[in-house]
N, C-alpha and C positions, 0 to 999 in steps of 0.2 A: 555575396549576403553580408550587410551593412552589421556595426556593431549593437542597435537595434536588435535585430532579425536573430543575429546569436545569443544576444541575449534572451531573446524570448524560448528559443532553440533549445536552451540550456534549461529555463526551467520548468521545459514541457517534457525533458528528457526523464525516462524512467529510468534509475540505476538502484541497484542495493548494493548493499555492503553489510555482512554477518560476519562478526568476531566471536567464536569460540562457541557457536550457538546459545551466545547470553546475551549479545546484543545486535540489532538489527538497524540500520539508517537507511533510509530509500527518500527517493526525489522523483519528481510526477504526480507527488498526493494530492488530489482533488478534494477529500474528503475522509475523515473516519466516521464510518456510517454506525457503526455500534464496537462496544467493548467489554472485554469481562476478564478475569483473571486465567481465562482458558483458550479466547477467540478473539482476535482482532480482525475488523472488518474493512477494508480500507477499498475506496475508490483510487482508482491510477487512471494516467493517460492511457493505460495498457488496459483496462479489463480490471474487474473487482478482485482483490486478494485477500487472502484468507489466511491470517499468520496462527497457527494453533502452538499449542504449549501448557506449559505451568506459570503460576506467578506471572503471568506477562502483567506491565506496566507500558502505559503510553506516559515517556517521559519529555517528548517534545516535539511539540506539531507547529510549523511555520507554514501558516497559509500562503503568505507573500510569497515565500519561495518554493512550497510546496514538497518540506520535509519533513519527515517524522520519524521519530527514535521510538525505538520499542525496545525493553530489557526483559528480562525472566529467562525460563528454559524454552526454548524455541526447538518445538519437534517437526513440524510440517510450513511448508508453503504452497497454498494452495492457489492457480490462477480461475479464474470464470470471464470467459473471453466479453469484452464489451458486447453490446445487444445480444448475449446471449440468452438473457434474461432466467429467471430461478425455473425450478422444476416446474409446477404446474405452468407457469408458460410455456415450455416445450412441450408441455402435455397436449394443449389443448391448441397449440398452434396449427 
């Protein structure tokens, strides 16, 4: 694997680091789909991720590197697998 391939793999790797359930850093972010103070919906390279809690804030989004920082009182992290679709999509499939 050459340096360019390694660099691209590092940018698309999905990693999470949480500190005391008050701060969350992640990589492999493609976009923040929606957010409010209770839920942040994030499209990652490993599927959609819902971060739930209270007083949530998107502190930093670096689209060029796929990195995201969220702060607040983090209660849960829930994944929806890529390609799974929403409830209605699964119901009528």
